[in-house]
Backbone as XML, in Angstrom:
<?xml version="1.0"?>
<chain id="A" units="angstrom">
  <residue number="1" name="MET">
    <atom name="N" x="95.952" y="-4.008" z="251.810"/>
    <atom name="CA" x="95.316" y="-2.878" z="251.171"/>
    <atom name="C" x="94.218" y="-2.307" z="252.070"/>
  </residue>
  <residue number="2" name="ARG">
    <atom name="N" x="93.440" y="-3.185" z="252.668"/>
    <atom name="CA" x="92.364" y="-2.740" z="253.546"/>
    <atom name="C" x="92.917" y="-1.952" z="254.733"/>
  </residue>
  <residue number="3" name="ARG">
    <atom name="N" x="94.050" y="-2.378" z="255.265"/>
    <atom name="CA" x="94.659" y="-1.688" z="256.394"/>
    <atom name="C" x="95.086" y="-0.272" z="255.991"/>
  </residue>
  <residue number="4" name="GLY">
    <atom name="N" x="95.644" y="-0.103" z="254.790"/>
    <atom name="CA" x="96.053" y="1.211" z="254.292"/>
    <atom name="C" x="94.876" y="2.162" z="254.178"/>
  </residue>
  <residue number="5" name="ILE">
    <atom name="N" x="93.760" y="1.671" z="253.738"/>
    <atom name="CA" x="92.571" y="2.503" z="253.597"/>
    <atom name="C" x="92.062" y="2.914" z="254.969"/>
  </residue>
  <residue number="6" name="SER">
    <atom name="N" x="92.090" y="2.032" z="255.921"/>
    <atom name="CA" x="91.637" y="2.340" z="257.271"/>
    <atom name="C" x="92.495" y="3.428" z="257.899"/>
  </residue>
  <residue number="7" name="VAL">
    <atom name="N" x="93.810" y="3.332" z="257.756"/>
    <atom name="CA" x="94.710" y="4.341" z="258.309"/>
    <atom name="C" x="94.485" y="5.673" z="257.613"/>
  </residue>
  <residue number="8" name="LEU">
    <atom name="N" x="94.354" y="5.656" z="256.286"/>
    <atom name="CA" x="94.101" y="6.873" z="255.532"/>
    <atom name="C" x="92.775" y="7.501" z="255.963"/>
  </residue>
  <residue number="9" name="GLY">
    <atom name="N" x="91.753" y="6.701" z="256.145"/>
    <atom name="CA" x="90.459" y="7.201" z="256.600"/>
    <atom name="C" x="90.550" y="7.818" z="257.983"/>
  </residue>
  <residue number="10" name="LEU">
    <atom name="N" x="91.297" y="7.190" z="258.864"/>
    <atom name="CA" x="91.485" y="7.692" z="260.221"/>
    <atom name="C" x="92.221" y="9.024" z="260.207"/>
  </residue>
  <residue number="11" name="VAL">
    <atom name="N" x="93.286" y="9.131" z="259.412"/>
    <atom name="CA" x="94.048" y="10.371" z="259.307"/>
    <atom name="C" x="93.167" y="11.481" z="258.738"/>
  </residue>
  <residue number="12" name="SER">
    <atom name="N" x="92.387" y="11.177" z="257.711"/>
    <atom name="CA" x="91.492" y="12.177" z="257.122"/>
    <atom name="C" x="90.458" y="12.646" z="258.127"/>
  </residue>
  <residue number="13" name="ALA">
    <atom name="N" x="89.876" y="11.734" z="258.861"/>
    <atom name="CA" x="88.874" y="12.086" z="259.877"/>
    <atom name="C" x="89.496" y="12.951" z="260.974"/>
  </residue>
  <residue number="14" name="ALA">
    <atom name="N" x="90.694" y="12.605" z="261.403"/>
    <atom name="CA" x="91.375" y="13.384" z="262.438"/>
    <atom name="C" x="91.697" y="14.785" z="261.934"/>
  </residue>
  <residue number="15" name="THR">
    <atom name="N" x="92.110" y="14.895" z="260.675"/>
    <atom name="CA" x="92.422" y="16.197" z="260.093"/>
    <atom name="C" x="91.184" y="17.081" z="260.042"/>
  </residue>
  <residue number="16" name="VAL">
    <atom name="N" x="90.070" y="16.533" z="259.613"/>
    <atom name="CA" x="88.819" y="17.286" z="259.556"/>
    <atom name="C" x="88.396" y="17.699" z="260.962"/>
  </residue>
  <residue number="17" name="ALA">
    <atom name="N" x="88.478" y="16.797" z="261.923"/>
    <atom name="CA" x="88.088" y="17.107" z="263.302"/>
    <atom name="C" x="88.971" y="18.200" z="263.874"/>
  </residue>
  <residue number="18" name="PHE">
    <atom name="N" x="90.288" y="18.129" z="263.631"/>
    <atom name="CA" x="91.216" y="19.137" z="264.132"/>
    <atom name="C" x="90.900" y="20.494" z="263.517"/>
  </residue>
  <residue number="19" name="ALA">
    <atom name="N" x="90.669" y="20.545" z="262.212"/>
    <atom name="CA" x="90.359" y="21.804" z="261.526"/>
    <atom name="C" x="89.068" y="22.398" z="262.066"/>
  </residue>
  <residue number="20" name="THR">
    <atom name="N" x="88.101" y="21.560" z="262.360"/>
    <atom name="CA" x="86.823" y="22.025" z="262.881"/>
    <atom name="C" x="86.989" y="22.632" z="264.266"/>
  </residue>
  <residue number="21" name="VAL">
    <atom name="N" x="87.827" y="22.040" z="265.092"/>
    <atom name="CA" x="88.027" y="22.520" z="266.459"/>
    <atom name="C" x="88.832" y="23.805" z="266.488"/>
  </residue>
  <residue number="22" name="THR">
    <atom name="N" x="89.830" y="23.962" z="265.614"/>
    <atom name="CA" x="90.731" y="25.097" z="265.691"/>
    <atom name="C" x="90.235" y="26.341" z="264.978"/>
  </residue>
  <residue number="23" name="VAL">
    <atom name="N" x="89.226" y="26.243" z="264.146"/>
    <atom name="CA" x="88.714" y="27.407" z="263.438"/>
    <atom name="C" x="87.692" y="28.104" z="264.325"/>
  </residue>
  <residue number="24" name="ALA">
    <atom name="N" x="87.939" y="29.392" z="264.621"/>
    <atom name="CA" x="87.019" y="30.164" z="265.450"/>
    <atom name="C" x="86.278" y="31.159" z="264.578"/>
  </residue>
  <residue number="25" name="PRO">
    <atom name="N" x="85.061" y="31.508" z="264.939"/>
    <atom name="CA" x="84.340" y="32.497" z="264.162"/>
    <atom name="C" x="85.032" y="33.853" z="264.230"/>
  </residue>
  <residue number="26" name="ALA">
    <atom name="N" x="84.924" y="34.642" z="263.158"/>
    <atom name="CA" x="85.608" y="35.935" z="263.094"/>
    <atom name="C" x="85.189" y="36.854" z="264.231"/>
  </residue>
  <residue number="27" name="ALA">
    <atom name="N" x="83.938" y="36.814" z="264.638"/>
    <atom name="CA" x="83.463" y="37.690" z="265.700"/>
    <atom name="C" x="84.149" y="37.401" z="267.024"/>
  </residue>
  <residue number="28" name="ALA">
    <atom name="N" x="84.636" y="36.181" z="267.210"/>
    <atom name="CA" x="85.270" y="35.819" z="268.468"/>
    <atom name="C" x="86.761" y="36.154" z="268.473"/>
  </residue>
  <residue number="29" name="ALA">
    <atom name="N" x="87.317" y="36.523" z="267.329"/>
    <atom name="CA" x="88.744" y="36.792" z="267.236"/>
    <atom name="C" x="89.110" y="38.041" z="268.036"/>
  </residue>
  <residue number="30" name="LEU">
    <atom name="N" x="90.216" y="37.972" z="268.736"/>
    <atom name="CA" x="90.717" y="39.094" z="269.518"/>
    <atom name="C" x="92.081" y="39.487" z="268.993"/>
  </residue>
  <residue number="31" name="SER">
    <atom name="N" x="92.372" y="40.764" z="269.032"/>
    <atom name="CA" x="93.684" y="41.234" z="268.653"/>
    <atom name="C" x="94.299" y="41.911" z="269.866"/>
  </residue>
  <residue number="32" name="GLN">
    <atom name="N" x="95.586" y="41.639" z="270.115"/>
    <atom name="CA" x="96.253" y="42.167" z="271.298"/>
    <atom name="C" x="97.574" y="42.817" z="270.915"/>
  </residue>
  <residue number="33" name="ALA">
    <atom name="N" x="97.901" y="43.905" z="271.589"/>
    <atom name="CA" x="99.189" y="44.569" z="271.425"/>
    <atom name="C" x="99.741" y="44.866" z="272.811"/>
  </residue>
  <residue number="34" name="CYS">
    <atom name="N" x="101.013" y="44.583" z="273.015"/>
    <atom name="CA" x="101.670" y="44.779" z="274.311"/>
    <atom name="C" x="102.605" y="45.973" z="274.250"/>
  </residue>
  <residue number="35" name="THR">
    <atom name="N" x="103.035" y="46.458" z="275.418"/>
    <atom name="CA" x="104.058" y="47.497" z="275.443"/>
    <atom name="C" x="105.362" y="46.916" z="274.911"/>
  </residue>
  <residue number="36" name="ALA">
    <atom name="N" x="106.360" y="47.742" z="274.751"/>
    <atom name="CA" x="107.670" y="47.286" z="274.269"/>
    <atom name="C" x="108.310" y="46.294" z="275.233"/>
  </residue>
  <residue number="37" name="TYR">
    <atom name="N" x="107.816" y="46.246" z="276.482"/>
    <atom name="CA" x="108.386" y="45.366" z="277.514"/>
    <atom name="C" x="107.609" y="44.068" z="277.695"/>
  </residue>
  <residue number="38" name="GLY">
    <atom name="N" x="106.563" y="43.878" z="276.910"/>
    <atom name="CA" x="105.763" y="42.669" z="277.004"/>
    <atom name="C" x="104.390" y="42.935" z="277.577"/>
  </residue>
  <residue number="39" name="CYS">
    <atom name="N" x="103.669" y="41.840" z="277.846"/>
    <atom name="CA" x="102.283" y="41.955" z="278.308"/>
    <atom name="C" x="102.111" y="41.917" z="279.827"/>
  </residue>
  <residue number="40" name="TYR">
    <atom name="N" x="102.934" y="41.132" z="280.528"/>
    <atom name="CA" x="102.702" y="40.995" z="281.967"/>
    <atom name="C" x="103.919" y="40.466" z="282.715"/>
  </residue>
  <residue number="41" name="GLU">
    <atom name="N" x="103.913" y="40.732" z="284.007"/>
    <atom name="CA" x="104.815" y="40.182" z="285.022"/>
    <atom name="C" x="106.240" y="40.713" z="285.064"/>
  </residue>
  <residue number="42" name="THR">
    <atom name="N" x="106.588" y="41.737" z="284.289"/>
    <atom name="CA" x="107.887" y="42.393" z="284.458"/>
    <atom name="C" x="107.700" y="43.890" z="284.307"/>
  </residue>
  <residue number="43" name="TRP">
    <atom name="N" x="108.712" y="44.660" z="284.689"/>
    <atom name="CA" x="108.637" y="46.112" z="284.641"/>
    <atom name="C" x="108.158" y="46.600" z="283.278"/>
  </residue>
  <residue number="44" name="GLY">
    <atom name="N" x="107.249" y="47.570" z="283.285"/>
    <atom name="CA" x="106.809" y="48.231" z="282.071"/>
    <atom name="C" x="105.814" y="47.485" z="281.214"/>
  </residue>
  <residue number="45" name="THR">
    <atom name="N" x="105.261" y="46.424" z="281.719"/>
    <atom name="CA" x="104.393" y="45.600" z="280.882"/>
    <atom name="C" x="102.923" y="46.005" z="280.975"/>
  </residue>
  <residue number="46" name="GLY">
    <atom name="N" x="102.224" y="45.738" z="279.896"/>
    <atom name="CA" x="100.793" y="46.000" z="279.813"/>
    <atom name="C" x="100.303" y="45.652" z="278.424"/>
  </residue>
  <residue number="47" name="SER">
    <atom name="N" x="98.979" y="45.645" z="278.256"/>
    <atom name="CA" x="98.430" y="45.253" z="276.965"/>
    <atom name="C" x="97.108" y="45.946" z="276.685"/>
  </residue>
  <residue number="48" name="GLY">
    <atom name="N" x="96.789" y="45.977" z="275.405"/>
    <atom name="CA" x="95.482" y="46.399" z="274.928"/>
    <atom name="C" x="94.939" y="45.280" z="274.059"/>
  </residue>
  <residue number="49" name="ARG">
    <atom name="N" x="93.671" y="44.981" z="274.204"/>
    <atom name="CA" x="93.046" y="43.897" z="273.437"/>
    <atom name="C" x="91.743" y="44.427" z="272.838"/>
  </residue>
  <residue number="50" name="TRP">
    <atom name="N" x="91.641" y="44.413" z="271.513"/>
    <atom name="CA" x="90.455" y="44.892" z="270.804"/>
    <atom name="C" x="89.375" y="43.824" z="270.825"/>
  </residue>
  <residue number="51" name="ILE">
    <atom name="N" x="88.157" y="44.248" z="271.138"/>
    <atom name="CA" x="86.999" y="43.362" z="271.093"/>
    <atom name="C" x="85.972" y="44.015" z="270.178"/>
  </residue>
  <residue number="52" name="ALA">
    <atom name="N" x="85.774" y="43.416" z="268.998"/>
    <atom name="CA" x="84.884" y="43.987" z="267.992"/>
    <atom name="C" x="83.434" y="44.009" z="268.463"/>
  </residue>
  <residue number="53" name="ASP">
    <atom name="N" x="83.018" y="42.990" z="269.198"/>
    <atom name="CA" x="81.651" y="42.938" z="269.703"/>
    <atom name="C" x="81.532" y="43.946" z="270.845"/>
  </residue>
  <residue number="54" name="GLY">
    <atom name="N" x="81.068" y="45.128" z="270.530"/>
    <atom name="CA" x="80.963" y="46.193" z="271.519"/>
    <atom name="C" x="81.921" y="47.335" z="271.223"/>
  </residue>
  <residue number="55" name="ASP">
    <atom name="N" x="82.786" y="47.184" z="270.222"/>
    <atom name="CA" x="83.734" y="48.228" z="269.828"/>
    <atom name="C" x="84.466" y="48.787" z="271.044"/>
  </residue>
  <residue number="56" name="LYS">
    <atom name="N" x="85.196" y="47.899" z="271.724"/>
    <atom name="CA" x="85.864" y="48.318" z="272.950"/>
    <atom name="C" x="87.277" y="47.751" z="273.035"/>
  </residue>
  <residue number="57" name="MET">
    <atom name="N" x="88.047" y="48.378" z="273.890"/>
    <atom name="CA" x="89.414" y="47.970" z="274.168"/>
    <atom name="C" x="89.475" y="47.548" z="275.632"/>
  </residue>
  <residue number="58" name="VAL">
    <atom name="N" x="90.125" y="46.417" z="275.880"/>
    <atom name="CA" x="90.403" y="45.994" z="277.257"/>
    <atom name="C" x="91.876" y="46.300" z="277.489"/>
  </residue>
  <residue number="59" name="ILE">
    <atom name="N" x="92.148" y="47.145" z="278.468"/>
    <atom name="CA" x="93.499" y="47.615" z="278.743"/>
    <atom name="C" x="93.932" y="47.061" z="280.093"/>
  </residue>
  <residue number="60" name="CYS">
    <atom name="N" x="95.086" y="46.385" z="280.111"/>
    <atom name="CA" x="95.567" y="45.728" z="281.326"/>
    <atom name="C" x="96.958" y="46.214" z="281.692"/>
  </residue>
  <residue number="61" name="ASP">
    <atom name="N" x="97.187" y="46.376" z="282.987"/>
    <atom name="CA" x="98.497" y="46.761" z="283.508"/>
    <atom name="C" x="99.138" y="45.521" z="284.110"/>
  </residue>
  <residue number="62" name="GLY">
    <atom name="N" x="100.322" y="45.176" z="283.633"/>
    <atom name="CA" x="100.959" y="43.931" z="284.049"/>
    <atom name="C" x="101.945" y="44.039" z="285.185"/>
  </residue>
  <residue number="63" name="TYR">
    <atom name="N" x="102.263" y="45.275" z="285.645"/>
    <atom name="CA" x="103.296" y="45.383" z="286.676"/>
    <atom name="C" x="103.194" y="46.717" z="287.398"/>
  </residue>
  <residue number="64" name="ALA">
    <atom name="N" x="103.421" y="46.695" z="288.704"/>
    <atom name="CA" x="103.374" y="47.911" z="289.527"/>
    <atom name="C" x="104.684" y="48.686" z="289.378"/>
  </residue>
  <residue number="65" name="ASP">
    <atom name="N" x="104.742" y="49.531" z="288.368"/>
    <atom name="CA" x="105.965" y="50.269" z="288.075"/>
    <atom name="C" x="105.783" y="51.780" z="288.169"/>
  </residue>
  <residue number="66" name="GLY">
    <atom name="N" x="104.583" y="52.228" z="288.574"/>
    <atom name="CA" x="104.324" y="53.650" z="288.705"/>
    <atom name="C" x="103.769" y="54.299" z="287.445"/>
  </residue>
  <residue number="67" name="TYR">
    <atom name="N" x="103.650" y="53.550" z="286.362"/>
    <atom name="CA" x="103.101" y="54.076" z="285.115"/>
    <atom name="C" x="101.733" y="53.472" z="284.831"/>
  </residue>
  <residue number="68" name="SER">
    <atom name="N" x="100.921" y="54.252" z="284.127"/>
    <atom name="CA" x="99.642" y="53.761" z="283.616"/>
    <atom name="C" x="99.875" y="53.152" z="282.239"/>
  </residue>
  <residue number="69" name="ILE">
    <atom name="N" x="98.889" y="52.433" z="281.762"/>
    <atom name="CA" x="98.931" y="51.863" z="280.415"/>
    <atom name="C" x="97.972" y="52.667" z="279.545"/>
  </residue>
  <residue number="70" name="VAL">
    <atom name="N" x="98.417" y="53.013" z="278.345"/>
    <atom name="CA" x="97.600" y="53.766" z="277.400"/>
    <atom name="C" x="97.599" y="53.043" z="276.059"/>
  </residue>
  <residue number="71" name="VAL">
    <atom name="N" x="96.425" y="53.032" z="275.427"/>
    <atom name="CA" x="96.312" y="52.463" z="274.087"/>
    <atom name="C" x="95.977" y="53.607" z="273.133"/>
  </residue>
  <residue number="72" name="ARG">
    <atom name="N" x="96.783" y="53.718" z="272.087"/>
    <atom name="CA" x="96.577" y="54.716" z="271.029"/>
    <atom name="C" x="95.991" y="53.990" z="269.829"/>
  </residue>
  <residue number="73" name="THR">
    <atom name="N" x="94.874" y="54.501" z="269.314"/>
    <atom name="CA" x="94.092" y="53.771" z="268.314"/>
    <atom name="C" x="93.713" y="54.641" z="267.125"/>
  </residue>
  <residue number="74" name="HIS">
    <atom name="N" x="93.692" y="54.009" z="265.956"/>
    <atom name="CA" x="93.147" y="54.608" z="264.732"/>
    <atom name="C" x="92.055" y="53.663" z="264.225"/>
  </residue>
  <residue number="75" name="ILE">
    <atom name="N" x="90.883" y="54.221" z="263.969"/>
    <atom name="CA" x="89.798" y="53.448" z="263.370"/>
    <atom name="C" x="89.501" y="54.069" z="262.018"/>
  </residue>
  <residue number="76" name="ASN">
    <atom name="N" x="89.587" y="53.239" z="260.983"/>
    <atom name="CA" x="89.384" y="53.691" z="259.610"/>
    <atom name="C" x="90.294" y="54.882" z="259.296"/>
  </residue>
  <residue number="77" name="TYR">
    <atom name="N" x="91.551" y="54.785" z="259.735"/>
    <atom name="CA" x="92.607" y="55.773" z="259.489"/>
    <atom name="C" x="92.402" y="57.092" z="260.218"/>
  </residue>
  <residue number="78" name="ARG">
    <atom name="N" x="91.516" y="57.122" z="261.195"/>
    <atom name="CA" x="91.288" y="58.337" z="261.988"/>
    <atom name="C" x="91.721" y="58.095" z="263.426"/>
  </residue>
  <residue number="79" name="SER">
    <atom name="N" x="92.517" y="59.020" z="263.932"/>
    <atom name="CA" x="92.994" y="58.930" z="265.311"/>
    <atom name="C" x="91.813" y="59.019" z="266.273"/>
  </residue>
  <residue number="80" name="GLN">
    <atom name="N" x="91.847" y="58.179" z="267.302"/>
    <atom name="CA" x="90.806" y="58.151" z="268.335"/>
    <atom name="C" x="91.401" y="58.670" z="269.650"/>
  </residue>
  <residue number="81" name="PRO">
    <atom name="N" x="90.557" y="59.067" z="270.588"/>
    <atom name="CA" x="91.083" y="59.493" z="271.890"/>
    <atom name="C" x="91.859" y="58.344" z="272.554"/>
  </residue>
  <residue number="82" name="ASN">
    <atom name="N" x="92.943" y="58.695" z="273.232"/>
    <atom name="CA" x="93.713" y="57.686" z="273.965"/>
    <atom name="C" x="92.829" y="57.050" z="275.029"/>
  </residue>
  <residue number="83" name="LYS">
    <atom name="N" x="93.007" y="55.756" z="275.221"/>
    <atom name="CA" x="92.267" y="55.025" z="276.248"/>
    <atom name="C" x="93.267" y="54.583" z="277.315"/>
  </residue>
  <residue number="84" name="TRP">
    <atom name="N" x="92.993" y="54.942" z="278.564"/>
    <atom name="CA" x="93.921" y="54.727" z="279.673"/>
    <atom name="C" x="93.397" y="53.704" z="280.665"/>
  </residue>
  <residue number="85" name="HIS">
    <atom name="N" x="94.326" y="52.946" z="281.262"/>
    <atom name="CA" x="94.041" y="52.126" z="282.436"/>
    <atom name="C" x="94.859" y="52.736" z="283.571"/>
  </residue>
  <residue number="86" name="THR">
    <atom name="N" x="94.185" y="53.211" z="284.606"/>
    <atom name="CA" x="94.866" y="53.883" z="285.718"/>
    <atom name="C" x="94.533" y="53.243" z="287.067"/>
  </residue>
  <residue number="87" name="SER">
    <atom name="N" x="93.946" y="52.054" z="287.049"/>
    <atom name="CA" x="93.479" y="51.424" z="288.287"/>
    <atom name="C" x="94.505" y="50.534" z="288.966"/>
  </residue>
  <residue number="88" name="GLY">
    <atom name="N" x="95.730" y="50.535" z="288.502"/>
    <atom name="CA" x="96.763" y="49.749" z="289.170"/>
    <atom name="C" x="97.095" y="48.444" z="288.479"/>
  </residue>
  <residue number="89" name="ALA">
    <atom name="N" x="98.207" y="47.893" z="288.914"/>
    <atom name="CA" x="98.747" y="46.662" z="288.322"/>
    <atom name="C" x="97.872" y="45.459" z="288.629"/>
  </residue>
  <residue number="90" name="GLY">
    <atom name="N" x="97.900" y="44.510" z="287.702"/>
    <atom name="CA" x="97.159" y="43.271" z="287.874"/>
    <atom name="C" x="95.676" y="43.408" z="287.594"/>
  </residue>
  <residue number="91" name="LYS">
    <atom name="N" x="95.271" y="44.538" z="287.043"/>
    <atom name="CA" x="93.859" y="44.783" z="286.748"/>
    <atom name="C" x="93.687" y="45.202" z="285.299"/>
  </residue>
  <residue number="92" name="CYS">
    <atom name="N" x="92.436" y="45.155" z="284.838"/>
    <atom name="CA" x="92.101" y="45.557" z="283.474"/>
    <atom name="C" x="90.910" y="46.511" z="283.500"/>
  </residue>
  <residue number="93" name="THR">
    <atom name="N" x="90.803" y="47.323" z="282.458"/>
    <atom name="CA" x="89.713" y="48.274" z="282.303"/>
    <atom name="C" x="89.164" y="48.158" z="280.890"/>
  </residue>
  <residue number="94" name="GLU">
    <atom name="N" x="87.829" y="48.151" z="280.750"/>
    <atom name="CA" x="87.191" y="48.194" z="279.435"/>
    <atom name="C" x="86.926" y="49.649" z="279.080"/>
  </residue>
  <residue number="95" name="ARG">
    <atom name="N" x="87.294" y="50.027" z="277.858"/>
    <atom name="CA" x="87.040" y="51.380" z="277.365"/>
    <atom name="C" x="86.347" y="51.289" z="276.014"/>
  </residue>
  <residue number="96" name="SER">
    <atom name="N" x="85.195" y="51.939" z="275.898"/>
    <atom name="CA" x="84.382" y="51.869" z="274.686"/>
    <atom name="C" x="84.749" y="52.977" z="273.701"/>
  </residue>
  <residue number="97" name="TYR">
    <atom name="N" x="84.567" y="52.696" z="272.426"/>
    <atom name="CA" x="84.717" y="53.698" z="271.377"/>
    <atom name="C" x="83.360" y="54.136" z="270.857"/>
  </residue>
  <residue number="98" name="GLY">
    <atom name="N" x="82.302" y="53.749" z="271.520"/>
    <atom name="CA" x="80.956" y="54.111" z="271.097"/>
    <atom name="C" x="80.459" y="53.192" z="269.993"/>
  </residue>
  <residue number="99" name="ASP">
    <atom name="N" x="79.432" y="53.618" z="269.303"/>
    <atom name="CA" x="78.843" y="52.825" z="268.225"/>
    <atom name="C" x="79.595" y="53.134" z="266.935"/>
  </residue>
  <residue number="100" name="VAL">
    <atom name="N" x="80.505" y="52.233" z="266.560"/>
    <atom name="CA" x="81.345" y="52.413" z="265.386"/>
    <atom name="C" x="80.767" y="51.585" z="264.239"/>
  </residue>
  <residue number="101" name="GLY">
    <atom name="N" x="80.838" y="52.105" z="263.012"/>
    <atom name="CA" x="80.358" y="51.369" z="261.845"/>
    <atom name="C" x="81.045" y="50.017" z="261.716"/>
  </residue>
  <residue number="102" name="GLU">
    <atom name="N" x="80.420" y="49.102" z="261.013"/>
    <atom name="CA" x="80.941" y="47.737" z="260.869"/>
    <atom name="C" x="81.977" y="47.633" z="259.744"/>
  </residue>
  <residue number="103" name="GLY">
    <atom name="N" x="82.942" y="46.729" z="259.922"/>
    <atom name="CA" x="83.913" y="46.403" z="258.887"/>
    <atom name="C" x="85.048" y="47.390" z="258.720"/>
  </residue>
  <residue number="104" name="LEU">
    <atom name="N" x="85.249" y="48.285" z="259.675"/>
    <atom name="CA" x="86.330" y="49.269" z="259.589"/>
    <atom name="C" x="87.623" y="48.705" z="260.175"/>
  </residue>
  <residue number="105" name="LYS">
    <atom name="N" x="88.756" y="49.166" z="259.658"/>
    <atom name="CA" x="90.057" y="48.720" z="260.161"/>
    <atom name="C" x="90.383" y="49.409" z="261.479"/>
  </residue>
  <residue number="106" name="VAL">
    <atom name="N" x="90.929" y="48.623" z="262.414"/>
    <atom name="CA" x="91.375" y="49.136" z="263.697"/>
    <atom name="C" x="92.872" y="48.842" z="263.804"/>
  </residue>
  <residue number="107" name="VAL">
    <atom name="N" x="93.650" y="49.884" z="264.089"/>
    <atom name="CA" x="95.087" y="49.751" z="264.268"/>
    <atom name="C" x="95.410" y="50.411" z="265.605"/>
  </residue>
  <residue number="108" name="PHE">
    <atom name="N" x="96.155" y="49.716" z="266.466"/>
    <atom name="CA" x="96.435" y="50.268" z="267.793"/>
    <atom name="C" x="97.777" y="49.788" z="268.328"/>
  </residue>
  <residue number="109" name="TYR">
    <atom name="N" x="98.292" y="50.522" z="269.307"/>
    <atom name="CA" x="99.494" y="50.098" z="270.009"/>
    <atom name="C" x="99.402" y="50.540" z="271.455"/>
  </residue>
  <residue number="110" name="THR">
    <atom name="N" x="100.138" y="49.845" z="272.300"/>
    <atom name="CA" x="100.062" y="50.019" z="273.747"/>
    <atom name="C" x="101.371" y="50.589" z="274.272"/>
  </residue>
  <residue number="111" name="CYS">
    <atom name="N" x="101.257" y="51.548" z="275.202"/>
    <atom name="CA" x="102.428" y="52.252" z="275.729"/>
    <atom name="C" x="102.296" y="52.462" z="277.238"/>
  </residue>
  <residue number="112" name="LEU">
    <atom name="N" x="103.392" y="52.922" z="277.849"/>
    <atom name="CA" x="103.393" y="53.379" z="279.236"/>
    <atom name="C" x="103.205" y="54.889" z="279.242"/>
  </residue>
  <residue number="113" name="GLY">
    <atom name="N" x="102.587" y="55.400" z="280.297"/>
    <atom name="CA" x="102.445" y="56.843" z="280.379"/>
    <atom name="C" x="101.909" y="57.319" z="281.710"/>
  </residue>
  <residue number="114" name="LYS">
    <atom name="N" x="101.664" y="58.623" z="281.754"/>
    <atom name="CA" x="101.055" y="59.289" z="282.912"/>
    <atom name="C" x="99.821" y="60.020" z="282.400"/>
  </residue>
  <residue number="115" name="GLN">
    <atom name="N" x="98.654" y="59.531" z="282.783"/>
    <atom name="CA" x="97.414" y="60.096" z="282.277"/>
    <atom name="C" x="97.219" y="61.543" z="282.716"/>
  </residue>
  <residue number="116" name="SER">
    <atom name="N" x="97.616" y="61.892" z="283.920"/>
    <atom name="CA" x="97.392" y="63.233" z="284.455"/>
    <atom name="C" x="98.041" y="64.322" z="283.597"/>
  </residue>
  <residue number="117" name="THR">
    <atom name="N" x="99.133" y="63.992" z="282.927"/>
    <atom name="CA" x="99.832" y="64.961" z="282.074"/>
    <atom name="C" x="99.784" y="64.570" z="280.597"/>
  </residue>
  <residue number="118" name="ASP">
    <atom name="N" x="99.106" y="63.485" z="280.266"/>
    <atom name="CA" x="99.024" y="62.948" z="278.904"/>
    <atom name="C" x="100.413" y="62.630" z="278.345"/>
  </residue>
  <residue number="119" name="TYR">
    <atom name="N" x="101.315" y="62.246" z="279.244"/>
    <atom name="CA" x="102.696" y="61.925" z="278.882"/>
    <atom name="C" x="102.806" y="60.452" z="278.489"/>
  </residue>
  <residue number="120" name="ILE">
    <atom name="N" x="103.464" y="60.178" z="277.354"/>
    <atom name="CA" x="103.725" y="58.809" z="276.924"/>
    <atom name="C" x="105.226" y="58.592" z="276.937"/>
  </residue>
  <residue number="121" name="VAL">
    <atom name="N" x="105.677" y="57.552" z="277.624"/>
    <atom name="CA" x="107.098" y="57.264" z="277.779"/>
    <atom name="C" x="107.712" y="56.916" z="276.425"/>
  </residue>
  <residue number="122" name="THR">
    <atom name="N" x="108.741" y="57.666" z="276.046"/>
    <atom name="CA" x="109.435" y="57.444" z="274.777"/>
    <atom name="C" x="109.998" y="56.030" z="274.722"/>
  </residue>
  <residue number="123" name="GLY">
    <atom name="N" x="109.755" y="55.345" z="273.610"/>
    <atom name="CA" x="110.266" y="53.987" z="273.403"/>
    <atom name="C" x="109.478" y="52.888" z="274.092"/>
  </residue>
  <residue number="124" name="SER">
    <atom name="N" x="108.372" y="53.224" z="274.764"/>
    <atom name="CA" x="107.621" y="52.204" z="275.508"/>
    <atom name="C" x="106.531" y="51.519" z="274.685"/>
  </residue>
  <residue number="125" name="CYS">
    <atom name="N" x="106.205" y="52.067" z="273.528"/>
    <atom name="CA" x="105.134" y="51.494" z="272.714"/>
    <atom name="C" x="105.607" y="50.219" z="272.028"/>
  </residue>
  <residue number="126" name="GLY">
    <atom name="N" x="104.769" y="49.212" z="272.054"/>
    <atom name="CA" x="105.113" y="47.917" z="271.478"/>
    <atom name="C" x="104.637" y="47.766" z="270.050"/>
  </residue>
  <residue number="127" name="ASN">
    <atom name="N" x="104.547" y="46.518" z="269.622"/>
    <atom name="CA" x="104.111" y="46.196" z="268.267"/>
    <atom name="C" x="102.664" y="46.629" z="268.044"/>
  </residue>
  <residue number="128" name="VAL">
    <atom name="N" x="102.311" y="46.780" z="266.796"/>
    <atom name="CA" x="100.980" y="47.217" z="266.400"/>
    <atom name="C" x="100.007" y="46.040" z="266.436"/>
  </residue>
  <residue number="129" name="GLY">
    <atom name="N" x="98.810" y="46.297" z="266.945"/>
    <atom name="CA" x="97.722" y="45.325" z="266.919"/>
    <atom name="C" x="96.713" y="45.739" z="265.855"/>
  </residue>
  <residue number="130" name="TYR">
    <atom name="N" x="96.012" y="44.753" z="265.320"/>
    <atom name="CA" x="95.034" y="45.008" z="264.251"/>
    <atom name="C" x="93.710" y="44.353" z="264.590"/>
  </residue>
  <residue number="131" name="GLY">
    <atom name="N" x="92.645" y="44.932" z="264.099"/>
    <atom name="CA" x="91.318" y="44.347" z="264.257"/>
    <atom name="C" x="90.367" y="44.966" z="263.267"/>
  </residue>
  <residue number="132" name="THR">
    <atom name="N" x="89.110" y="44.609" z="263.378"/>
    <atom name="CA" x="88.054" y="45.224" z="262.584"/>
    <atom name="C" x="86.867" y="45.454" z="263.497"/>
  </residue>
  <residue number="133" name="THR">
    <atom name="N" x="86.053" y="46.428" z="263.101"/>
    <atom name="CA" x="84.872" y="46.731" z="263.894"/>
    <atom name="C" x="83.737" y="45.810" z="263.512"/>
  </residue>
</chain>
């Protein structure tokens, strides 16, 4: 009986320790959305990652394919200006949305495009990312 209690106590302690380690504060949570081709290392890839602390998007280009990466965003159901990364593959750019009110919904998706003409490649936008301000 004593052995059963010891094992149960050990399992309970491990469960609590695991839960404590894996839970991150909400402010540290990041939301990411990739192009339809993925986030990195193949043709057409790139990503946008929302960072609530600073109300900014980090936009990364995952492959030298001749296209820029653009993130299209809605904050509190209002369309925001497109945010572009045009500095080349293997790099990221931070783009701010200014001082945005707290607790608002952020919905965004990442696509391929040409910033000079504001062209977005049809079918290149990936899954939707979500966040809050």
